C-alpha positions in Angstrom: -11.6 -20.5 -15.4 -8.3 -20.4 -14.1 -6.7 -21.2 -17.2 -8.8 -19.3 -19.5 -7.8 -16.1 -16.9 -4.3 -16.7 -18.1 -4.8 -17.5 -21.5 -6.3 -13.3 -21.3 -3.2 -12.2 -19.3 -1.2 -13.0 -22.0 -3.3 -11.9 -25.0 -3.6 -8.4 -23.1 0.0 -8.0 -22.0 0.4 -7.0 -25.5 -1.3 -4.2 -25.8 -1.7 -3.2 -21.7 0.4 -2.7 -19.2 0.6 -3.9 -15.6 -1.6 -1.6 -13.0 0.3 0.2 -10.6 -0.2 -1.7 -6.7 1.0 1.0 -4.1 1.0 0.7 -0.6 -0.3 3.5 1.5 0.7 4.6 5.1 -2.3 6.3 6.1 -4.7 4.3 4.7 -2.8 1.2 6.9 -2.4 3.5 10.0 -6.2 4.2 10.1 -7.6 0.6 9.6 -5.1 -1.6 11.0 -3.6 -3.4 8.2 -1.4 -3.3 5.6 -3.5 -1.6 2.5 -2.6 -1.5 -1.0 -4.2 0.0 -4.2 -4.4 -1.3 -7.3 -5.0 1.4 -9.5 -7.1 0.7 -12.1 -8.3 4.4 -12.2 -4.8 5.0 -14.0 -5.8 2.2 -17.0 -5.7 2.7 -20.7 -9.4 4.7 -21.1 -9.4 5.3 -16.7 -11.3 1.7 -16.3 -10.4 -2.2 -15.2 -13.5 -2.8 -18.7 -11.1 -2.0 -21.4 -9.5 -5.5 -20.2 -12.4 -7.6 -20.6 -13.3 -5.6 -23.6 -9.6 -6.7 -25.5 -9.8 -9.9 -24.2 -13.4 -9.9 -26.0 -13.2 -8.7 -29.2 -9.0 -9.9 -29.8 -10.6 -13.6 -29.7 -13.4 -13.2 -33.1 -12.8 -14.5 -35.8 -11.3 -12.6 -38.6 -14.7 -12.4 -40.3 -16.6 -11.2 -37.1 -13.7 -8.7 -36.8 -14.4 -7.7 -40.2 -18.1 -7.3 -40.0 -17.4 -5.1 -36.6 -18.7 -5.0 -32.9 -21.5 -3.1 -31.0 -22.5 -2.9 -27.3 -24.4 -0.4 -25.1 -23.5 1.3 -22.2 -23.2 4.2 -20.4 -20.2 5.2 -19.6 -16.7 3.0 -18.9 -17.6 0.0 -21.1 -18.1 2.3 -23.7 -14.6 3.3 -24.0 -13.2 -0.3 -23.2 -14.8 -1.2 -26.6 -14.4 2.0 -28.6 -10.3 1.8 -27.4 -10.0 -2.5 -27.8 -11.8 -2.4 -31.1 -9.9 0.7 -32.5 -6.4 -0.6 -31.9 -7.7 -4.1 -33.5 -8.8 -2.1 -36.3 -12.3 -3.2 -36.1 -15.4 -0.9 -36.3 -17.1 -0.4 -33.3 -20.7 1.2 -32.1 -21.6 2.2 -28.6 -24.9 2.3 -27.9 -25.7 5.1 -25.2 -29.1 6.9 -23.0 -29.9 10.1 -23.4 -28.4 10.3 -19.5 -25.3 9.0 -20.4 -22.4 12.1 -19.6 -21.3 14.4 -22.9 -17.6 13.6 -21.9 -18.2 10.0 -21.8 -19.8 10.1 -25.1 -16.9 12.4 -26.4 -14.6 9.8 -25.3 -15.8 7.2 -26.7 -16.1 8.9 -30.2 -11.9 9.8 -29.5 -11.4 6.4 -29.8 -12.9 5.6 -32.8 -16.9 4.7 -32.4 -19.7 5.6 -33.9 -21.8 6.5 -31.0 -25.3 6.2 -31.1 -28.1 7.6 -28.6 -31.1 5.7 -27.2 -33.8 6.4 -24.7 -33.5 7.7 -21.0 -32.5 4.6 -19.7 -29.7 1.8 -20.0 -32.5 -1.5 -21.0 -33.2 0.8 -24.4 -30.3 1.1 -24.8 -29.3 -2.4 -25.0 -32.1 -3.1 -27.1 -30.9 -0.9 -29.8 -28.2 -2.7 -29.5 -28.8 -6.1 -30.0 -31.2 -5.1 -32.7 -28.3 -3.9 -34.6 -26.3 -6.7 -34.1 -29.1 -8.9 -35.5 -29.8 -7.1 -38.0 -26.2 -5.8 -39.3 -24.4 -9.0 -38.5 -21.7 -7.1 -35.9 -21.0 -9.3 -32.8 -22.7 -7.6 -28.9 -19.6 -7.1 -26.6 -21.8 -7.9 -23.3 -20.1 -5.3 -20.7 -19.6 -8.6 -17.9 -21.8 -11.3 -18.4 -19.7 -13.4 -20.9 -16.6 -16.0 -20.5 -13.8 -13.7 -22.2 -15.1 -10.7 -20.8 -14.7 -12.3 -16.9 -11.3 -13.8 -18.1 -9.5 -10.1 -18.8 -11.1 -8.7 -15.3 -9.5 -11.8 -14.2 -6.5 -10.5 -15.5 -6.3 -8.0 -12.7 -6.4 -10.7 -10.2 -3.1 -12.6 -11.5 -1.4 -9.1 -11.1 -2.3 -8.5 -7.5 -1.0 -11.8 -7.0 2.3 -11.1 -8.9 3.0 -7.5 -7.2 2.0 -8.9 -3.6 2.1 -13.0 -3.1 1.6 -12.6 0.9 -1.7 -10.6 0.2 -4.8 -12.4 2.2 -8.0 -9.7 1.5 -8.8 -8.6 -1.7 -11.7 -6.3 -2.0 -13.4 -5.9 -5.1 -16.3 -3.6 -6.6 -19.3 -5.1 -7.9 -22.0 -3.9 -10.3 -23.2 -6.5 -12.6 -20.3 -9.3 -11.1 -18.0 -9.1 -14.2 -14.9 -7.7 -12.3 -15.4 -9.3 -8.8 -16.2 -12.9 -10.9 -12.6 -12.6 -12.8 -10.5 -11.5 -9.7 -11.7 -13.7 -7.7 -11.6 -17.2 -9.5 -7.6 -15.7 -10.2 -7.1 -15.1 -6.4 -8.4 -18.6 -5.3 -6.7 -20.4 -8.4 -3.5 -18.9 -7.5 -4.2 -19.0 -3.4 -7.6 -20.7 -2.2 -6.9 -19.4 1.7 -7.3 -15.7 0.8 -10.7 -14.1 1.5 -11.9 -12.1 -1.4 -14.9 -9.0 -0.1 -16.9 -7.4 -2.8 -18.7 -4.4 -2.0 -21.7 -2.6 -3.5 -23.9 0.2 -3.4 -26.3 0.4 -0.4 -28.7 1.9 -3.0 -28.1 -0.7 -5.4 -27.9 -4.5 -3.5 -28.5 -6.5 -6.8 -25.5 -8.9 -6.0 -26.7 -9.0 -2.1 -29.7 -10.1 -2.7 -29.3 -12.5 -5.8 -27.1 -14.3 -3.2 -30.2 -14.5 -0.8 -32.4 -15.9 -3.6 -30.1 -18.4 -5.1 -30.8 -16.6 -8.2 -30.1 -13.5 -10.2 -32.9 -11.0 -9.2 -34.4 -7.4 -10.8 -33.9 -4.7 -7.8 -34.7 -1.7 -8.3 -31.7 0.6 -8.7 -31.5 4.5 -7.2 -29.7 7.4 -7.9 -26.1 6.9 -6.4 -22.7 8.6 -6.3 -21.4 4.8 -7.7 -22.8 5.0 -11.1 -20.9 2.8 -12.9 -21.8 -0.3 -10.5 -25.7 0.5 -10.6 -26.8 -2.3 -12.3 -30.6 -3.8 -11.4 -29.7 -7.8 -11.9 -26.0 -9.4 -11.5 -25.1 -11.6 -14.6 -26.0 -15.0 -14.9 -22.8 -16.4 -15.8 -21.1 -13.9 -13.3 -22.9 -15.2 -10.2 -22.2 -18.8 -10.0 -18.5 -17.9 -9.7 -19.3 -15.1 -7.3 -21.1 -18.0 -5.1 -18.2 -20.1 -5.4 -15.5 -17.7 -4.8 -16.0 -15.0 -3.2 -16.3 -15.0 0.7 -18.5 -12.2 1.7 -20.7 -9.3 -0.9 -21.4 -5.7 1.8 -22.7 -2.4 1.0 -22.1 0.9 1.4 -23.3 4.1 1.8 -23.6 7.3 0.2 -21.8 9.5 2.5 -19.4 7.3 3.0 -18.6 7.0 -1.0 -18.1 10.7 -1.0 -15.8 10.8 2.0 -14.0 8.1 0.1 -13.2 9.5 -2.9 -12.3 12.8 -1.1 -9.9 10.7 0.8 -7.9 9.3 -2.3 -8.1 13.3 -3.4 -6.6 14.6 -0.3 -4.2 11.8 0.8 -3.4 10.2 -2.3 -3.6 12.8 -5.0 -5.6 10.2 -6.6 -9.1 11.2 -9.1 -11.3 8.1 -8.1 -15.1 7.5 -9.7 -18.0 6.4 -7.1 -18.0 3.0 -8.1 -13.7 2.7 -7.8 -14.2 3.9 -4.4 -16.4 1.9 -2.8 -13.6 -0.4 -1.8 -12.3 2.5 0.7 -15.5 3.2 1.6 -16.1 -0.6 3.1 -13.1 -0.4 5.0 -13.8 3.3 6.6 -17.2 1.6 7.4 -15.6 -1.4 8.9 -16.7 -3.8 7.0 -13.2 -5.7 6.0 -12.5 -8.8 8.5 -10.3 -8.0 12.0 -8.5 -10.7 10.7 -6.8 -9.0 8.0 -3.6 -8.2 7.6 -2.5 -7.4 3.9 -5.5 -6.1 2.3 -5.7 -4.8 -1.5 -8.1 -2.1 -2.2 -9.1 -2.4 -5.7 -9.7 1.4 -7.6 -11.7 0.1 -10.1 -12.1 3.7 -12.2 -11.4 7.1 -12.4 -14.2 8.5 -14.6 -15.5 11.2 -12.8 -17.4 13.9 -14.3 -15.7 17.4 -13.0 -20.0 18.6 -11.9 -20.3 15.4 -10.2 -17.1 15.6 -8.6 -17.8 19.3 -7.8 -21.1 18.3 -6.0 -18.8 14.9 -3.9 -16.3 17.3 -2.8 -18.9 19.1 -1.0 -20.8 15.8 0.4 -17.7 15.0 1.9 -16.2 18.2 3.7 -19.7 17.8 5.0 -19.3 14.6 6.0 -16.4 15.5 7.3 -17.3 18.3 8.9 -14.8 20.7 7.4 -17.3 22.8 5.9 -20.5 24.5 7.9 -23.3 26.6 7.3 -24.8 29.5 9.8 -27.5 32.0 9.4 -27.5 35.3 11.2 -28.8 38.9 11.1 -27.1 42.2 11.4 -27.7 45.8 11.3 -27.9 47.1 7.0 -25.8 49.7 7.6 -21.8 50.1 5.9 -19.2 47.9 7.6 -21.6 45.8 9.9 -20.6 42.9 7.3 -16.6 43.7 7.7 -17.3 43.6 11.5 -18.4 39.7 11.1 -15.8 39.3 8.4 -13.3 39.9 11.0 -15.1 37.9 13.7 -14.7 35.1 11.3 -10.9 36.1 10.6 -10.6 36.2 14.2 -11.7 32.4 15.3 -9.4 31.2 12.1 -13.1 30.5 9.6 -12.6 30.8 6.1 -15.5 32.1 4.3 -16.4 30.3 0.8 -19.9 32.0 -0.1 -22.1 34.5 1.3 -25.5 35.1 0.6 -27.6 38.6 1.5 -31.4 37.9 2.5 -33.1 41.5 2.7 -36.3 40.7 2.0 -37.0 37.7 3.8 -40.2 37.9 6.1 -38.3 37.2 9.1 -35.5 39.3 8.8 -36.3 42.9 10.4 -36.4 46.4 8.7 -33.6 47.9 8.4 -31.0 44.9 8.7 -30.2 41.8 6.6 -30.1 38.6 6.9 -26.8 36.5 6.1 -26.4 33.0 5.1 -22.8 31.8 5.3 -20.9 28.8 4.4 -17.9 28.4 6.3 -14.1 26.6 6.0 -13.5 25.1 8.8 -11.2 22.3 10.8 -13.5 19.9 12.2 -16.2 19.7 13.7 -14.3 21.0 17.5 -13.8 24.3 15.5 -17.3 24.9 13.9 -18.1 24.6 17.8 -15.5 27.2 18.2 -17.0 29.8 15.5 -20.5 29.1 17.0 -19.6 30.2 20.4 -16.9 33.0 18.9 -19.5 35.1 17.4 -22.5 34.4 19.8 -20.1 36.1 22.2 -19.8 39.2 20.1 -23.5 39.6 20.5 -24.4 37.4 16.9 -27.6 35.7 16.5 -26.7 32.2 15.3 
């Protein structure tokens, strides 16, 4: 596998630049080990997926290139295939489910792909893509379960070992397994005693359950912020590689993923999607081995919808106790709201939103019920705000 990865890396370097590996002093201080970030969110198309796509498509025969390629994806793989095919002058068709985001469809088209919408879920899109491959003579480009795709993703592992030879732990997101299979084979091929940790979303534990069963198994997938790694079945080809080279696979919760996205924004000024933030979430949940001295967290992508980002930021702020919601009742007369606002200002909280409820059953006649969302410094400040309002006679 290492030789295949080196070959793929050589092909990729003619088209893609290595992504930065940066040191984070703030994260290092928080976690107790030197923390480095491998920024695949800054890769072409905003994700590592373009590496595997380019590796696979560039390896096609001239006849296969002339006939074109097809794939199925709801996001990053679609963009990777579209970009790589466009660069190589190959016709590409991307089948996406109806639930895929509009912005990702637009992105795939902008890279030159023909976008076909099929079904509500990935399985229906996947079946349509396979049918098109057979009927139209197109080559199907798998999102993860393919040796050349795995080898392309493995180029990240070689870059890490070149950029930080002394690394002892590499932490990688896990979906279908192509990324971690490639990276782990590359890292262990260069430095056998390095530790590789995989991270899944708690709501999509396909790799963990498949390792327990000793074979790929289907798991129910519920909605998760880390939609880029939400697959119901790990790959047939990726699982044996994971079993051989990966030391452990852990899972992280939704609230922690949201908080991790927020920390990337605030601490590092980086836009990171849920799937890319799970490695930081694992560190936040204390799931990195205690013996770790120098760790690289792979930040796999940055393609997050603005509406999702807004929701995630709010989740992260609530999780950290930096946003609070209070309910109270004031006299429905001029000046009452101004008086309440002055009390809030006096305890240095910032009003984000106010909702009036005059007709609610529990609100006395002549009064107005208020629901107020406040920005605060943290849980202690929130408690101070509550005390300040109660001391002024407000029932909170």
